[in-house]
TITOR-698016 format. One line per 10 residues: their letters; for each residue y, z, x of N, C-alpha, C, CB. Coordinates in steps of 0.02 Angstrom, whole numbers, plus 32768, in hexadecimal, padded with zeros to 4 digits. Glycine has a CB too. Layout:
! residues N
a = Y:Z:X:Y:Z:X:Y:Z:X:Y:Z:X  ... .
***
This chain:
! residues 216
mpqkytavap = 8C2A:4149:EBC6:8C58:4159:EBD9:8CAC:413C:EBA5:8C48:4143:EC21  8CA5:40EE:EB96:8CE2:40DF:EB69:8CDC:4104:EB40:8CEE:40A3:EB4D  8CAE:4121:EB01:8CD8:414D:EAD2:8CF8:4188:EAE1:8CB6:4161:EAA2  8CE6:41A7:EB22:8D1B:41DF:EB21:8D58:41C6:EB14:8D21:4204:EB5F  8D70:4195:EB39:8DB2:416F:EB39:8DBF:414E:EAEE:8DAE:4131:EB75  8DA5:414A:EAC9:8DB9:4130:EA93:8DFF:4144:EA71:8D88:413A:EA6C  8DF3:4184:EA78:8E20:41BF:EA4D:8E56:41C9:EA76:8DFC:420C:EA3F  8E54:41CF:EAB2:8E84:41E8:EAE3:8EAC:41C2:EAEF:8E71:41FB:EB1A  8E82:4187:EAED:8EBC:413B:EB1D:8F07:4136:EB13:8EA9:40E1:EAFD  8F1C:4152:EACB:8F5D:413C:EADC:8F83:4183:EADD:8F7C:4103:EAA6 .
lydllsaegp = 8F68:41BD:EAFA:8F7F:41D9:EB16:8F76:41F8:EB58:8F84:41ED:EAF6  8F3D:41CD:EB6E:8F38:41EA:EBAF:8F73:41E9:EBFC:8EF9:41CA:EBBE  8F9C:41C2:EBEB:8FBA:41CF:EC38:8FF2:41FE:EC1A:8FDA:4181:EC6B  8FF3:4215:EBDE:901D:4260:EBC3:8FF8:4299:EBEA:9016:4275:EB62  8FB9:42AC:EBE7:8F80:42E2:EBEB:8F68:42D3:EC3B:8F3A:42D5:EBAA  8F76:42A5:EC59:8F50:4290:EC88:8F7B:42C6:ECC6:8F4F:4233:EC8F  8FAE:42E6:ECD3:8FCC:4306:ECF5:8FD6:42D7:ED31:8FB0:4343:ECFB  8FEE:429C:ED2D:9001:4264:ED45:9048:4279:ED91:901C:4236:ECF5  907B:429D:ED76:90B6:4290:EDA3:90A5:42C1:EDB9:90FD:4285:ED92  908A:430B:EDA6:9080:433B:EDE1:9054:4352:EE09:908B:4362:EDD7 .
vygagrvagi = 9014:4318:EDEA:8FE9:433C:EE1E:8FC3:42E9:EE35:8FA9:4389:EDF5  8FBC:42DC:EE15:8F8C:4287:EE17:8FA0:424F:EE33:8F81:4265:EDD6  8FE2:424D:EE14:901B:421E:EE28:9007:4216:EE89:907A:424E:EE10  901A:423B:EE95:901A:423A:EEE4:8FE9:4223:EF02:9020:4274:EF01  8F99:422E:EEE8:8F66:41FA:EF09:8F81:41B9:EF0A:8F21:41F4:EEE5  8F97:419E:EED0:8F8A:4149:EED8:8FBD:413F:EEF7:8F85:4115:EE97  9001:4158:EF00:9038:414E:EF32:9020:4152:EF84:9071:418A:EF22  8FE2:418C:EF8E:8FE2:4185:EFCC:8F96:4153:EFDD:8FE8:41D3:EFED  8F7D:413B:EFA3:8F38:410B:EFB2:8F42:40CF:EFBA:8F06:4107:EF80  8F75:40B2:EF7C:8F74:4069:EF77:8F92:4040:EFC1:8FA5:4057:EF33 .
prlrlgpgdl = 8FCA:405B:EFE0:8FD4:4054:F02B:8FA3:403F:F04D:8FE4:408B:F04A  8F71:4073:F04C:8F32:406A:F076:8EF6:4041:F06A:8F19:40A2:F07B  8F15:401A:F035:8EEB:3FD2:F019:8EFF:3F92:F058:8F12:3FB3:EFB6  8F42:3FA5:F078:8F5F:3F6F:F0A6:8F72:3F32:F07A:8F29:3F59:F0E2  8F73:3F3B:F044:8F7E:3EE7:F018:8FC6:3EB4:F039:8F97:3EFD:EFAD  8FB2:3E85:F02C:8FEC:3E4F:F03E:8FE1:3E2D:F006:8FE8:3E1F:F083  9024:3DF6:F00E:902A:3DCA:EFF0:8FE7:3D89:EFF0:9069:3DBD:F006  8FDB:3D82:EF9E:8F9F:3D59:EF8A:8F52:3D77:EF88:8F9E:3D20:EFBA  8F58:3DB1:EFA8:8F10:3DDB:EF9E:8EED:3DEE:EF53:8F1E:3E23:EFBF  8EAC:3DF1:EF4C:8E9E:3E01:EF12:8E8B:3E4A:EF1D:8E6C:3DD4:EEF3 .
vvdvgcgtgl = 8EAB:3E63:EEF4:8E82:3EC1:EEEC:8E66:3EBC:EEB3:8EB9:3F13:EEE6  8E26:3EEF:EEA6:8E04:3EFA:EE7A:8E1A:3F44:EE63:8DC2:3EED:EE8E  8E34:3F60:EE3B:8E38:3F9A:EE17:8E0C:3FB3:EDF1:8E61:3F9A:EDF9  8DCD:3FDB:EE14:8DA0:3FF1:EDED:8DA5:402C:EDB8:8D78:3FFB:EE13  8DAB:4039:ED6D:8DAD:4069:ED3F:8E01:406D:ED50:8D74:40AF:ED4A  8E19:402E:ED3B:8E5D:4030:ED3B:8E89:405E:ECF8:8E6C:3FE3:ED3C  8E5E:406B:ECCA:8E8B:4099:EC95:8EA8:407C:EC81:8EB2:40CB:ECA2  8EEA:409C:EC6D:8F28:406A:EC4E:8F4F:4048:EC76:8F5B:408C:EC28  8F3B:403D:ECBB:8F62:400D:ECD7:8F92:4044:ED0A:8F8C:3FDB:EC97  8F83:4086:ED29:8FC5:4098:ED3F:8FC9:408F:ED9B:8FD4:40ED:ED20 .
nfpllrravt = 8F92:4061:EDAA:8F9D:4051:EDE3:8FB6:3FFE:EDF0:8F60:4066:EE03  8FC9:3FE1:EDAE:8FDA:3F9D:EDCB:901E:3F9B:EDD5:8FC5:3F63:EDA1  903E:3FB9:EDD3:9099:3FA6:EDE8:9091:3F99:EE47:90E5:4008:EDD0  9069:3FE7:EE4C:9076:3FD4:EE99:9036:3F9A:EEAE:9070:4026:EED1  9006:3F8D:EE93:8FDC:3F59:EEAB:9010:3F13:EE9D:8F8C:3F59:EE80  901B:3F09:EE7D:9045:3EC1:EE5A:906F:3EC9:EEA6:9081:3EC9:EDF6  9097:3EF7:EE99:90DB:3EEB:EEE0:90BB:3EED:EF26:911F:3F34:EEE6  9080:3EF6:EF2B:9055:3EF9:EF63:9057:3E9C:EF76:8FFE:3F23:EF49  9037:3E95:EF32:9004:3E54:EF42:902D:3E04:EF3B:8FBC:3E57:EF00  905C:3E25:EF06:90A0:3DF6:EEFF:9083:3DD2:EEC3:90BA:3DBD:EF48 .
dtgevvgida = 90B6:3D93:EEB3:9091:3D72:EE91:905C:3D34:EE91:90B1:3D6D:EE78  9061:3D38:EED3:902E:3CF5:EEEB:8FE4:3D2C:EF00:9058:3CB9:EF48  8FDB:3D77:EEE4:8FA5:3D8F:EEE1:8F8B:3D94:EEAC:8FA4:3DBA:EEF8  8F59:3DBF:EEA6:8F35:3DD6:EE68:8F07:3E1B:EE64:8F09:3D9F:EE56  8F17:3E42:EE23:8F0B:3E7D:EE10:8EDD:3E70:EDEE:8F38:3EA1:EDF6  8E9B:3E8F:EDE3:8E5C:3E80:EDBF:8E5A:3ED4:EDA1:8E13:3E60:EDF8  8E6B:3EDA:ED6F:8E41:3F31:ED50:8DFE:3F27:ED23:8E7F:3F66:ED0E  8DDB:3F3F:ED35:8DA1:3F51:ED16:8DA3:3F99:ECFE:8D68:3F45:ED43  8D91:3F96:ECB7:8D86:3FE5:EC94:8D53:3FCC:EC5D:8DD8:4012:EC6B  8D2F:3FFF:EC52:8CEB:3FF6:EC0E:8D13:4005:EBDD:8C9D:402F:EC0A .
seqmlamarr = 8D50:402E:EBDF:8D75:4032:EB9E:8D9F:4010:EB7C:8D8E:4058:EB9D  8D95:3FEF:EB48:8DB7:3FA6:EB27:8E13:3FDA:EB12:8D73:3F7C:EABC  8DF8:401C:EAFC:8E39:4041:EADB:8E63:4048:EB26:8E24:4099:EAAC  8E3A:405E:EB59:8E6E:4058:EBA3:8E9B:402A:EBC1:8E4D:4058:EBD5  8E70:3FEB:EBB4:8E81:3FAF:EBC5:8EB8:3F86:EB8F:8E41:3F8F:EBCD  8EB2:3FB1:EB56:8EE8:3F8D:EB28:8F31:3FBD:EB43:8ED0:3F96:EAC3  8F27:3FF6:EB52:8F7F:401A:EB6C:8F86:3FF8:EBA5:8F8A:407A:EB83  8F4E:3FD7:EBDF:8F67:3FBB:EC11:8F8C:3F85:EBFE:8F3D:3FAD:EC3B  8F64:3F54:EBC5:8F98:3F0F:EBBE:8FC9:3F24:EBA4:8F85:3ED0:EB92  8FD5:3F66:EB79:902A:3F6B:EB5D:9047:3F82:EBAA:903F:3FB6:EB0F .
rlgeegpnve = 9038:3FA4:EBC0:9058:3FB6:EC13:907F:3F80:EC2A:901C:3FBF:EC51  9044:3F43:EC36:905C:3F00:EC5F:9086:3EC5:EC33:9014:3ED9:EC7C  9094:3EDC:EBE2:90BF:3EBF:EBC8:90B4:3E61:EBD7:90FF:3EE5:EBE4  90EC:3E53:EBDE:90F7:3DFF:EBF3:90FA:3E07:EC35:913D:3DD2:EBD7  90EA:3E3A:EC6D:90FD:3E37:EC9F:90C8:3E3D:ECCA:912A:3E5B:ECA5  908E:3E1E:ECB5:904D:3E25:ECE0:9028:3DEA:ECE4:901D:3E58:ECC7  9039:3DB3:ECF9:9015:3D66:ECF7:8FEA:3D81:ED32:904B:3D13:ED07  8FE0:3D9D:ED5B:8FB3:3D9B:ED9D:8F88:3DD9:ED86:8FDF:3DA5:EDF2  8F8B:3DF9:ED45:8F4B:3E31:ED3C:8F22:3E13:ED0A:8F61:3E83:ED1F  8EE6:3E27:ED24:8EA6:3E00:ECF1:8E81:3E44:ECF2:8E6D:3DAE:ED17 .
lvahdatale = 8E8D:3E50:ECA8:8E54:3EA2:EC90:8E0E:3E80:EC76:8E7C:3EE1:EC36  8DE3:3EB3:EC9E:8D9E:3EA0:EC81:8D75:3EC2:EC6A:8D7D:3E88:ECA2  8D63:3EC4:EC25:8D38:3F0A:EC15:8CFB:3F03:EC16:8D41:3F2A:EBD4  8CDB:3F2D:EC55:8C96:3F23:EC69:8C80:3F71:EC85:8C90:3EE1:ECA7  8C50:3F6A:EC81:8C2D:3FC2:EC8F:8C2C:3FBB:ECDF:8BC7:3FD7:EC68  8C4B:3FFB:ED07:8C62:3FFA:ED4A:8C1A:3FF4:ED75:8C92:403F:ED5A  8BDA:4025:ED56:8BAA:4019:ED66:8B7C:3FEC:ED6A:8BA0:4031:ED5A  8B9B:3F9F:ED56:8B5D:3F75:ED54:8BAE:3F2B:ED65:8B1A:3F7C:ECED  8BB6:3F3D:EDA2:8BF6:3EFA:EDCC:8BDA:3EDF:EDD3:8C22:3EF6:EE0B  8B9A:3EBB:EDDD:8B8E:3E8D:EE02:8B8B:3E5D:EDD2:8B59:3E96:EE2C .
alrapgqafe = 8B7C:3E6B:ED93:8B7F:3E33:ED55:8BB5:3E14:ED5A:8B7E:3E4B:ED0F  8BEF:3E29:ED70:8C31:3E02:ED93:8C27:3DCC:EDBA:8C55:3E2B:EDC0  8BEC:3DC7:EDD5:8BF7:3D81:EE0D:8BD8:3D41:EDF3:8BCE:3D8D:EE5D  8BBD:3D4D:EDBA:8B98:3D18:ED81:8BC5:3CDE:ED87:8B94:3D35:ED27  8BAB:3CA8:ED80:8BC5:3C68:ED71:8BF8:3C6B:ED30:8B87:3C36:ED66  8C30:3C6E:ED37:8C77:3C73:ED05:8C91:3CA8:ED04:8C72:3C67:ECBF  8C7B:3CD4:ED21:8C8C:3D2C:ED35:8CD3:3D24:ED59:8C4A:3D5B:ED78  8CF7:3D4E:ED4C:8D34:3D6C:ED7F:8D2A:3D60:EDC0:8D3E:3DB9:ED7E  8CDE:3D72:EDE7:8CC8:3D75:EE32:8CAC:3D41:EE4E:8C9C:3DA3:EE3F  8C98:3CF8:EE2B:8C7A:3CCB:EE2F:8C77:3CA8:EE79:8C8F:3CAB:EDFD .
rrradavlft = 8CC1:3C95:EE7F:8CDA:3C75:EEBD:8CF0:3C98:EEF3:8D0A:3C50:EEB1  8D19:3CD6:EED9:8D4D:3CEB:EF13:8D39:3D3B:EF02:8DAE:3CCE:EF07  8D37:3D4F:EF4E:8D12:3DA2:EF62:8D77:3DC1:EF68:8CC8:3DA7:EFD8  8D66:3E01:EF49:8DA7:3E1E:EF45:8DAD:3E3C:EF90:8DAE:3E57:EF07  8E02:3E40:EFAE:8E12:3E4A:EFDC:8E1A:3EA6:EFF1:8E45:3E1E:EFDB  8E24:3EC3:EFC1:8E24:3F11:EFA9:8DF9:3F2C:EF86:8E52:3F23:EF88  8DE5:3F68:EF68:8DCD:3F86:EF40:8DEB:3FC7:EF2F:8D96:3F87:EF50  8DFB:3FCB:EEFC:8E1B:4018:EEEC:8DF6:404F:EEB3:8E6A:4009:EECD  8DE0:4091:EEC2:8DC6:40AE:EE91:8DFA:40F2:EE97:8D72:40B6:EE98  8E23:4104:EE4C:8E40:4139:EE4E:8E3A:415E:EE17:8E77:4130:EE5D .
yalsvmvpwr = 8E0F:41A3:EE31:8DFB:41D5:EDF7:8DDA:41AD:EDD3:8E32:41F9:EDCD  8DA1:417D:EDF0:8D78:414F:EDC0:8D2A:415F:EDCD:8D89:40FA:EDCF  8D2D:4166:EE01:8CD3:4169:EE11:8CB7:41A2:EE05:8CBB:415D:EE5C  8CE9:41E7:EE0C:8CCC:421B:EDEC:8CC9:4229:EDA3:8CE4:4247:EE04  8CCA:41EC:ED7E:8CC3:41F3:ED41:8C8B:41C8:ED34:8CFD:41E8:ED1E  8C78:419A:ED4C:8C39:4176:ED58:8BF0:418A:ED65:8C44:4158:ED83  8BC0:4172:ED47:8B85:4197:ED46:8B55:4148:ED35:8B86:41E1:ED04  8B29:4141:ED7B:8B3A:4159:EDAA:8B6C:4148:EDDD:8B11:415E:EDBB  8B98:4172:EDFA:8BCA:414E:EE1F:8BC2:411D:EE53:8BEB:4177:EE38  8B74:412C:EE75:8B5E:40F8:EEAA:8B54:40CF:EE91:8B2F:40FD:EED1 .
sawsgalsla = 8B4D:40B1:EE5D:8B38:405B:EE32:8B87:4053:EE2C:8AFF:4057:EDCB  8BAF:4061:EE25:8C03:4054:EE32:8C0F:4053:EE58:8C31:4070:EE25  8BFF:4076:EE96:8C0F:4065:EEE1:8BFF:401E:EEF2:8BE5:4092:EF13  8BB7:4022:EEE8:8B95:3FE4:EF13:8BA9:3FA7:EEF8:8B43:3FE1:EF14  8BB3:3F9D:EEA9:8BD2:3F6B:EE72:8C0F:3F5D:EE98:8BE2:3F8B:EE1F  8C36:3F83:EEA8:8C79:3F6D:EEB7:8C80:3F4D:EEFD:8CA7:3FA8:EEB2  8C5F:3F65:EF30:8C4B:3F61:EF60:8C2B:3F07:EF55:8C1D:3FA4:EF6E  8C01:3EF6:EF3B:8BE7:3E9E:EF24:8C2A:3E7E:EF16:8BAE:3E92:EED0  8C55:3E92:EEED:8C97:3E54:EEE4:8CC9:3E5D:EF1F:8CCC:3E5E:EE93  8CB2:3E88:EF5D:8CE4:3E82:EF80:8CCF:3E4A:EFD6:8CFB:3ED7:EF87 .
rpgarivvvd = 8D04:3E40:F004:8CE2:3E2B:F036:8CD7:3E4D:F05B:8CF2:3E05:F04F  8CAF:3E2B:F09A:8CB6:3E6B:F0D9:8CEF:3E60:F0F1:8C82:3E6E:F11D  8D13:3E98:F10E:8D58:3EA8:F134:8D7E:3EC6:F0F2:8D83:3E5A:F15C  8D78:3EBC:F0AC:8D97:3ED5:F077:8DAF:3F24:F08E:8D63:3ED1:F036  8DEA:3F31:F076:8DF8:3F70:F071:8DF1:3FAC:F02F:8E30:3F69:F083  8DDA:3FD2:F043:8DAE:3FF7:F014:8DD8:4045:EFFE:8D5D:4005:F040  8DF9:4068:EFBE:8DFB:4094:EFD0:8DE7:40C4:EF83:8E3A:4095:EFF8  8DF1:4109:EF95:8DBC:4124:EF75:8DF2:4166:EF69:8D6B:412D:EFA3  8E11:416F:EF13:8E3B:41A3:EF15:8E13:41D5:EEE1:8E88:418D:EF01  8E10:4207:EEDE:8DEC:4242:EEB6:8DE2:427D:EEC1:8DB9:4239:EEAB .
marpvgparl = 8DD8:42B7:EE9D:8DD0:42F6:EEA1:8D98:4320:EEC8:8DCE:4302:EE68  8DB9:435C:EEDF:8D99:4386:EEED:8DAE:43D7:EED9:8D94:4376:EF28  8D8A:440E:EEEC:8DA3:444A:EEDC:8DC9:4465:EF16:8D70:4476:EEC5  8E0C:4478:EF07:8E30:4489:EF1E:8E25:44A8:EF5C:8E46:44A1:EEFA  8E47:44C0:EF98:8E2A:44DC:EFD6:8E78:4508:EFE7:8E0A:4496:F019  8E5E:454C:EFF1:8E93:4565:F025:8EB9:45A2:EFF7:8ECE:451F:F043  8EFB:4597:EFFA:8F2C:45CB:EFCC:8F1E:45A2:EF77:8F98:45C7:EFEE  8F17:455A:EF8B:8F0D:4536:EF43:8ECA:4556:EF17:8EFF:44DF:EF51  8EAA:4569:EF43:8E63:4572:EF15:8E6E:45A4:EECE:8E22:459C:EF4C  8EB9:45B2:EECB:8ED1:45D7:EE86:8ED5:45B2:EE53:8F11:45F5:EE87 .
ltplallath = 8ED8:4575:EE6C:8EE1:4536:EE38:8E9D:451A:EE25:8F0F:44F5:EE5A  8E70:453B:EE32:8E37:452D:EE26:8E0C:4519:EDCF:8E23:4564:EE46  8E36:454E:EDC7:8E22:4556:ED71:8E56:4513:ED52:8E41:45BA:ED45  8E8B:44F9:ED6D:8EA6:44C0:ED45:8E8A:4484:ED4F:8EE7:44B5:ED50  8E75:4485:EDA7:8E3E:4436:EDBB:8E12:4447:ED85:8E08:442D:EE16  8DE0:4478:ED7F:8DAF:446E:ED5B:8DBA:4461:ED18:8D8B:449A:ED61  8DF4:4475:ECDC:8E06:4448:ECAF:8E20:4415:ECAA:8E1B:4456:EC95  8E46:43F1:ECD4:8E50:43A9:ECE6:8E1A:4383:ECF0:8E74:43A2:ED1B  8DF4:438D:ED0E:8DA7:4374:ED21:8D80:436A:ECE3:8D7C:43AC:ED4E  8D79:43A9:ECCD:8D5E:43B1:EC8D:8D74:4383:EC51:8D6B:43F0:EC7C .
vggsdidahp = 8DA7:4390:EC42:8DCF:4356:EC16:8DCA:4316:EC28:8E15:435F:EC14  8DDD:42F4:EC5A:8DDF:42BF:EC75:8D77:42A6:EC75:8E0F:42D0:ECC5  8D55:42C9:EC72:8D10:42B2:EC7C:8D02:42B0:ECCA:8D05:4268:EC59  8D19:42BD:ECE6:8D0F:42C0:ED2A:8CDA:42F0:ED55:8D4B:42CE:ED3D  8CB9:42D7:ED7A:8C81:4319:EDA9:8CBE:4333:EDEF:8C18:42E2:EDDF  8CD1:434E:EDE8:8CF7:436D:EE17:8CCC:4383:EE68:8D12:43AF:EDEC  8C90:4386:EE5E:8C73:4381:EE87:8C31:4348:EEB0:8C6C:43B0:EE79  8C48:4310:EE7E:8C3A:42C8:EEA1:8C42:42BB:EEDA:8C58:429B:EE8E  8C76:42B9:EF03:8C86:42AF:EF3C:8C80:4275:EF45:8C6E:42CD:EF64  8C9D:4227:EF23:8C7A:41F4:EF31:8C81:41CA:EF6B:8C7E:41D4:EF06 .
wtalaqqcvd = 8CC1:41E3:EF90:8CE1:41CB:EFCE:8CAE:41D1:EFFE:8D21:41F0:EFE4  8C79:41F4:EFFD:8C42:420D:F02C:8C13:41B2:F029:8C0A:4267:F001  8C14:4188:F001:8C06:4151:F001:8C32:4116:F045:8C11:4147:EFB7  8C74:412E:F036:8C9B:4111:F059:8CA3:412E:F09A:8CD0:410C:F039  8C9B:414D:F0BA:8C92:4174:F0F7:8C56:4167:F11D:8C93:41B9:F0E8  8C1D:4158:F0F3:8BE9:4137:F113:8BD9:4101:F122:8BC7:413E:F102  8C03:40BD:F0EB:8BFF:4085:F0F0:8C34:4051:F108:8BED:407D:F0C1  8C6C:4069:F11F:8CAC:4056:F127:8CBA:4063:F16A:8CD9:4075:F0FB  8CDD:404F:F197:8D02:4051:F1D1:8D51:406A:F1CF:8CFE:400F:F1EA  8D62:405D:F1F5:8DAC:407D:F202:8DC3:40BD:F1C3:8DEC:4034:F1FE .
vshvalrggh = 8D8F:40EB:F1BD:8DA9:4115:F18E:8DE3:4157:F19B:8D6D:412C:F175  8E0A:4150:F167:8E44:4176:F166:8E3E:419F:F12C:8E82:414F:F166  8E52:41EF:F12F:8E57:421F:F0FA:8E8B:4244:F107:8E21:4247:F0F1  8EB1:4249:F0BC:8ECB:4288:F0B5:8ECE:42B7:F06A:8F0B:427D:F0CE  8EE0:42E7:F05A:8ECA:431D:F032:8F0B:432F:F030:8E94:4351:F049  8F1C:431B:EFE7:8F5F:433C:EFCC:8F46:436E:EF84:8F9F:42F4:EFB4  8F8A:4389:EF6E:8F80:43C8:EF47:8F59:4402:EF50:8F6F:43B8:EF16  8F51:440C:EF86:8F19:4445:EFA4:8EDD:442E:EFAC:8F0B:4482:EF78  8EC1:43F2:EFAF:8E89:43D0:EFB5:8E7E:43B0:EF7F:8E58:43F2:EFC4  8EA1:43B4:EF3A:8E76:43BD:EF03:8E7A:4368:EEF4:8E94:43F9:EEC3 .
vqvwagtwtg = 8EB0:4340:EF1A:8EA8:4302:EF2A:8EAE:42DD:EF58:8EBC:42ED:EF14  8E62:42B5:EF64:8E39:42A0:EF93:8E49:4257:EFAD:8DF8:42A8:EF79  8E78:4236:EFDD:8E74:41F8:EFDF:8E56:41D6:F00F:8EA3:41E7:EFDB  8E22:41AF:F01B:8E02:41A0:F051:8E02:414B:F043:8DB7:41CB:F057  8E11:4136:F081:8E08:40F7:F08C:8DE5:40C6:F0C8:8E3D:40EC:F086  8DCF:4096:F0C4:8DAB:407E:F0FE:8DA1:4025:F0FF:8D61:40A8:F0FB  8D85:4010:F131:8D7C:3FBD:F121:8D2E:3FB7:F119:8D9B:3F85:F168  8D15:3FA6:F0E3:8CD8:3F7F:F0DB:8CBB:3F40:F0FE:8CDA:3F6F:F0A3  8C93:3F50:F139:8C7E:3F0C:F162:8C36:3EE0:F13E:8C68:3F29:F1BB  8C21:3EFA:F106:8BEE:3ED6:F0E4:8BAD:3EFA:F0E7:8BE7:3E91:F0FF .
prgpva = 8B80:3EED:F0BF:8B4F:3F1B:F0A6:8B26:3F4F:F0CF:8B25:3EF6:F08B  8B1E:3F7C:F0CE:8AE9:3FAB:F114:8AB0:3FD2:F0D5:8B2B:4005:F157  8AAA:3FB7:F0AB:8A81:3FF2:F093:8A94:4017:F058:8A7C:4021:F0C5  8A59:404A:F033:8A76:406E:F007:8A91:40B5:F01A:8A4C:4070:EFD7  8ACB:40CB:EFE4:8AE4:40FA:EFFB:8AB9:4145:EFF1:8B22:40F5:EFE1  8AB8:4167:F01F:8A84:41AA:F00E:8A98:41D9:EFEF:8A6B:41CF:F040 .
***
C-alpha cells in the first residue's frame, strides 16, 4: 500500500473530497476521543496529517500526538503541514499491520501507553485490517478511548450517490465493505455511533478495557 501513495501524496488532500464529505467524520470523531491536556494520542494511518490541528488543540502543548503511516511520501506532506509548529507531534514510518514492534526497547511506546487511538479512513485500506486493529490496541492502556471513522455504502435516498462513493473508495484503495468498526463494537464498552453523509461516513467510538481475545 505505501507504493500506491508515492505518486498521489502531493495531490492527496486535493483529491480526497475532504471539505464536502470526509472532513465531517474527523470533526465528529475527534471530540469522541475525550482528549485532555497531557494526553498521548495515536493517529494510525495519519496520512498527510489532516487530523493534527484538532488533535494538538485537544492535548495542548503538554500532550503528544504520534502519527503512524507506512508511506514516507504521505509523512513528508504531514511534516510540511506541521512546519515549525509541531514540537509535540512525532511521526513514525511503520507498517500499521505490525504495530506491536513499536513496544520494543528504544521504540515510541516502550515506556508509555496511549490514552487514545484514532483511525480515520485508514483501517479499510489496510490488509489485514484486524492485524492493524489489534496492533494499535497493544499500544494503548486499558481505559483508552478508541475512535474509528470509516466508510460504508450510502443508504436511503443517498443510495443514488453509491457510484460516487465506490469511485472515491477505489481511488483511495479502500474496501467499502470492510466495516472495521465491528471490532470496536465487539471489544469496547461505552460505544457510540453516528452516521453522516447518508451513511457513507461512519463514526464509532468506545472505551477499550483490555485484551479480550481475537476479533471474529
